[in-house]
Structure formats: structure tokens, C-alpha cells
N, C-alpha and C positions, 0 to 999 in steps of 0.2 A: 260871769256867763256871757256877757256882750262882748268882754274883751277877747274871751275864747271863740267866738262866732267871728269877731273882726280877724283875730288872727288866721282862722281857717280859711276865710275869704280871701285874704292877702296871699296865703300860701297857696289856694286854688289858682287865683290870677298870676302867680308866679310860675307855677307849673304848666299853665296854659303859654304863656309868654315863653318859656323854654322848649315846648313842644313845636313852636313854629320857627325856632331858631335854624340858621342853615345847617348847624353841625347833627341836626337830627332831621335828614331830609327822606322823603317818602321813599319805598322801595323802589326800583326799577320797574316798568312794566313787566319785564319778563320774569322776575323774580316774584311779583305778586300774582302771575299767571301760573307760575309752577308751584308756589305755595297753595293756590285755590284748588290745581289738580291734585296735589298730595292730600288735601283735607279731603275730597271728594272721594278719592281711592281708599283712604283710611276710615271713611263711612261704609263705604262697600266692602271692605275687610272686615268690619264688624259685623254685617249682615251675612257673609259668607261663613264666619264663624258660628253664627247663630243657628245656621241651617247644617253646619257640619259637613261644607262641601271642601273637601282638601284640595281639588284640583283648582276650585276659583280661588282658595285661598293662596296657592303656589302662584297663581298668576298674578293675582295682585300683589304678593309681596314682591315679586320680580318687577311689576311696572312700578310701584313705591321706591325700590332700590334704585331703577333707572331715572325716575325724576330726582331723586335726591343726589344722584351722582351729576345731574345736569344743573342743579343748583351749584354744585360745587364748582363745576367748570364755567358757569356764569359769573361767578365771584358774588354770589349772593350771601349777605351776611346771615350770621346765625339767629335764629329764633328764639334761642333762649333768654335772651337779654330783652328782648322785645317782650315777650310773654310776661317777663317778670315785671318790666315797666307797666305794661297794662294791668296787671294784677294790683300794684300800688295805685294807679291811676284810679281804679274802680274802688278800693277802699276809701281814698282822699274823698271821692264825689259821694260815697255813701255816709261818711262822716259829716261833709258839709251839708249833704241834704237833711240828716236828723238834727244837726245844729240850726239850720235855717227853719225845720218845722218845729223846733222848741221855741225857738225865738218868735216866729209868727203867730204860734198859738199860746204864748205866756207861758210855757211850761204845762199846758194842759194835756199835752200828748209826749 
């Protein structure tokens, strides 16, 4: 069990080191701002759908499409790989936390 925990800790440290490597640069500020706006408008779109406002839905769809077009023009990377990496990192952190809890409580939890 301790060997598994040690391996998990080493894997976590290795993934943290890779996250800081020059190949995984953070998004440029313009891309980050566009992503935040898209998330905001998608939230509003869900609200418009909940109140069944077709005009509001159409306007928000047009705004989201325009923001996605701006992302393409700006050369922002695709969000699909970032979302997959974030999900994998969350799973790794969950497993590491579970292992640490088991280790420090000596298996009581």
C-alpha cells in the first residue's frame, strides 16, 4: 500500500513538473478573455432556454458564434485537449487525496 502511495506521489510530482514546462504555456490573455466571454454567454444561453425566450436564444447564439470566430482568427488552441487534461488531473488528484487519507488514518477511512 505504501509503495502505491509513493508511486502516486511521484506521478503527481511528475505531472506538476510537466505542467510548468515551456511546451504547456498558458493561454494568451486574448484567448483567455474570449474563453471567459464564451462561458458567460453559454450560461446566459442556458437561462434563455429555461425561460423559453427564442429571441434571446438567437441573439446569444449569434454572440457565441462571433466569439468562436474571433478565437479562430486569433489562433487560440482548441479547448478539447485542455478539458481532457483537466479531467485527468482532477482524477489523479482525487486518487492521491484518497491514498493520502488512507495512509494518514492508517486505513481507518
